[in-house]
C-alpha positions as CSV (number, residue, x, y, z in Angstrom):
1,X,226.8,75.1,92.1
2,X,223.7,75.1,90.0
3,X,221.3,72.1,89.7
4,X,223.1,69.4,88.2
5,X,219.3,68.8,86.6
6,X,219.7,72.8,85.2
7,X,222.9,72.0,84.0
8,X,222.1,69.0,82.4
9,X,219.2,70.4,80.5
10,X,221.6,73.6,79.5
11,X,223.6,71.4,78.0
12,X,221.1,69.4,75.7
13,X,221.3,70.5,71.9
14,X,218.1,71.7,69.8
15,X,218.1,68.1,68.8
16,X,217.5,66.4,71.4
17,X,221.5,64.7,71.8
18,X,224.1,65.9,74.3
19,X,227.5,66.2,73.3
20,X,229.8,64.0,74.8
21,X,232.0,66.9,76.0
22,X,233.7,67.5,80.0
23,X,230.5,69.2,80.6
24,X,228.7,66.8,80.2
25,X,230.8,64.3,82.2
26,X,230.9,66.7,85.1
27,X,227.6,67.1,85.1
28,X,227.4,63.1,85.8
29,X,230.4,62.9,87.9
30,X,232.5,60.1,85.3
31,X,235.4,61.7,83.4
32,X,234.4,62.0,79.6
33,X,236.5,59.0,79.2
34,X,234.1,57.0,80.8
35,X,230.9,58.0,79.2
36,X,229.4,55.0,77.1
37,X,232.3,54.8,74.5
38,X,232.0,51.1,74.7
39,X,228.6,51.4,73.9
40,X,229.3,53.4,70.6
41,X,232.1,51.5,69.7
42,X,229.5,48.6,69.2
43,X,226.4,50.6,67.6
44,X,229.5,52.3,65.0
45,X,230.7,48.3,64.4
46,X,227.4,46.8,63.9
47,X,225.9,49.9,61.7
48,X,229.3,50.4,59.6
49,X,231.0,47.7,59.4
50,X,228.7,44.0,59.4
51,X,230.6,43.2,56.3
52,X,233.7,42.2,58.1
53,X,231.9,41.1,61.1
54,X,234.4,37.6,61.4
55,X,236.8,39.8,62.5
56,X,235.3,42.2,65.1
57,X,232.7,39.5,66.2
58,X,235.0,38.4,69.4
59,X,235.2,41.9,70.4
60,X,232.2,42.8,70.1
61,X,231.4,39.9,72.3
62,X,233.8,40.6,74.9
63,X,232.8,44.3,74.8
64,X,229.0,43.2,75.3
65,X,230.2,41.2,78.2
66,X,231.7,44.1,80.2
67,X,228.6,46.2,79.3
68,X,226.6,43.4,80.9
69,X,228.7,43.3,83.9
70,X,228.5,46.9,84.6
71,X,224.8,46.4,84.9
72,X,224.4,49.5,82.5
73,X,223.6,51.5,86.0
74,X,226.8,50.9,88.1
75,X,228.2,53.5,85.3
76,X,226.4,56.3,86.7
77,X,225.8,54.4,90.2
78,X,221.8,53.9,90.2
79,X,219.1,51.6,88.8
80,X,216.8,52.4,85.8
81,X,215.3,49.8,84.3
82,X,215.2,50.2,80.2
83,X,212.2,50.2,79.9
84,X,211.9,53.3,81.9
85,X,213.9,55.2,79.2
86,X,211.2,54.1,76.7
87,X,214.1,51.6,74.5
């Protein structure tokens, strides 16, 4: 079987992004549905629906609470500080 690092490198697009598909999920050892859906939903709400914030604010708080409970890293079962990611 191919090295997961090489698989991950081969899946990255020229722009720097990865497509959220079954191949990426396989490399990460997760199902496609488990990979970042909640974070993407929060970004979308804050980026495109600020005019309706009163309608989704509780939903956002619940999702953020769930994400914090996951400690960000438990999704993949490793520990990485956000500073190391350059974010």
